[in-house]
N, C-alpha and C positions, 0 to 999 in steps of 0.2 A: 503494499501501498505505499502510494505517496506521503506527501508531507501534508496533515491538516490543514485547511488553509483558515484561518478565523477573523470573525465580527468581532466589533465591541460584546455583542447579546452573544456570542458563541464564548466568548476569553469570561465573561462576567458570570455565565452561567458555571465553568469551567470553577471559580474562583467558590464558587457557592458550593457545588457538589458536583464531583468527576463522576462519581454513578450517572446522576443526572445528564451528565453530558455525554460520556458513552450513551445511554439507551437513545437520548434526542437522536443525535446529531451521529454516530456513528451506526448506531442498531437499528436506529429509525422503527423505535418500540414503539413510539406512541401514537393516539388514534390524530388525521387531522383533527385541531379545532381552530380552521380558519372563518367556522360560521360564529364564533366567540363573538358577541354583541360589542364588548370593552374593543376587539378587533377591527369588529368589521366597520365600528364607530369611528375608530381613528384612523383607516384606511380611508374612508369616504374623505374627512378633512381634508387628511396630505393631497388626497386626489385632485380637490375642491382647490387647494390653494398653488399648488402645480398649474393648474389650466388658468388662475387668476397671473399667475407670471407669465404663463407662453401672453396670454391673451396682451400686457402691457408690452411685452416685445414684439409683439405683432402689430403695435403704433394702435391698439383699441379700434380696429376698422371691424373687429367682427364683435358680432353680438356678444355683451359682458356675460361670463360663466354664472351661473348663480350658486349664490353664498348661501347654508345656510349661518343661524345665529352665531355660532362660535365660529366660525371662518370668518367670518365680517369682522372678530376681534383683533383680529393681526393685520387687515387690512393697513391701518393707519402706520405699521411699526414697516408694513411691504412697501407703502409708499415713500417712507424717508428712504428707507433701502433705494430706491430708484434714483431719487434726489441728488445721496451721496456717493452713486459709485457708478462707473462708468458701462459696467455689465452686469446683469445678472441674470443668473441660470437655474432654473426649476430642478431640482428632482434628477442629481448625476448618481452615478455607480459607478467610484471608483475604485481601483484593482490596481496592487502593485506584486510586483516578484520578492524574492528573497534580496536584489540586488538593490529593491525601493524604487525601482522603474513600472511607469504604466503600462500593466497590460489588459488585455480583455477579462473582461469579468468573469465569463466560464474555460479561460484559459487555465491550463494544466499548473501551469507554475504558479498560479495564485496563491499569495502569499496572507495578504490582509485586504480585507474587503472593508466598504465602505458605503451608505445611502445619504447624502447629504441633500435633506432638503434643502435647499436653496444656500447661493454660493454669489459670490459677486467680488468684482474685482476693481480697480483704484490703483496707479500706478504704486509698487512697491509694498501695496497691502491688499487683502483679502480679510473675506467675512462668512461664517459657517452661519447658518441658523437651524436648529434641529425644534423643530414641533412635538409638543407632547401634550397630549392629552388627559384628563385628568388631576389629581391634587396637586398643588406648587410642591418640590423635593428639593433639597437641596444638592449642591452638586454633591457627585463622586469624589472627588478630587484627584492628586497625583494619579496618574495611570487608567484617570477614568474615559468616556465615552469623547471630550471634547479635545483631550490628551489626545487622543490616537487618529481624529478625524485631523486636525491639526498639524500633526505629524506627517503624516499621511499626504496631505496639502502639500507641504514645506515642499517634500520628496519630491513633487511632480511639477512643483512651480518656482524654481530658483532664484526668480526677480522680486517673488513677496518676502517681505522682509518682519512685516508685522498681518500678524492675522487675529483679527475679535472671533469668539467662538461665541454661542448664547444657547441657552435652553428658551423658546420661545410657547410657555403654556396657555394655550388660546382660549382656555376654559377661564380662565382667570387674568388675561391682559396684563400677566408679568414676564417680565423676563431675567434669568439668569447669563450674569454678562460674565468672560474672562477674556483676557486679552495674551498672548505668545508673541516670542519674537524669535526671530532667525537664531541666535544662540543658544537658547532652550532646546533647539530640533535636536543634538544627538545623544543629548539625554534622555532627550522621548523616544528616540531612536532603539537608543541601549535598552530601556525597560522592556518595549516591548518586544523586541526580541528576543530577551531573554522570558521575556513571557510565552513566547513561540515555539520556545525550544522545552520549556517548561513542559507544556502540555503533549509536543510530540514524543516527548523522552516517555510516557507517562504510560503503565502498565497494570497497574495494578485498578483503577479507579472506582478505587475507593468511598463510601458514601459519607457523606458528613453531613450532619444536623444541623440545619440553620433555618433562619425565619418562615423558610418558604417551602419547609418539610407540607404543610397540609395541605397544600395547592397542589403539588408532586402527582401526577400522572402513574408514578412507578407502580406497579401491585406490589404486595408484601412477596412475592415468588421473585420478585426483580431487586427488589432494596428492604433490608428488614426493620428499617425505619418508616417504611412509609404508611400513611395513614389507610392506605385502600386496602381493601379485602382481594 
């Protein structure tokens, strides 16, 4: 088997519980949950905001896409981004290989993957915005999603010296912002390389009790800590 490509969600799953990571991503033992109401709602909001940015980029020459009330909460911030940046792009899939060069999403050399809900550029600077639904929560801190996204963007955009990254909680009209500078790139890169190496060196996939156990779909035969029969 080749190296396991990681995303932020995959890495955070591994950190919470290696057994769940194996069951979910390697064994594919869990049932499809794409019809989960929260998942469906989040996808709908992401899709609406993607279409809104596409409409703006088209010069507003087509019919304005319909927006739910929650999606409308993000519009003032998106408008400010268009006012401040020369290029604004929605829903960008970014994939890099182990040399931190950009490759196609399904390339066999895939090392890290990220879907960037919105990215924007102006000379020397970049912006990454990630839409969040549900409750406002504090950022994970070093090694979290915003760090990974910024590290990957620094890798593929060598002219960008500063990246502003933000969670946009669309239900609450709130943002959590962090700013990163290019001189932090090597530190971030080293962290995610170490995490990637750790996951790919794993052989035990031992279960780990954590706060999410009660929602885990693993059965008792798959994990001794399971809440499922």
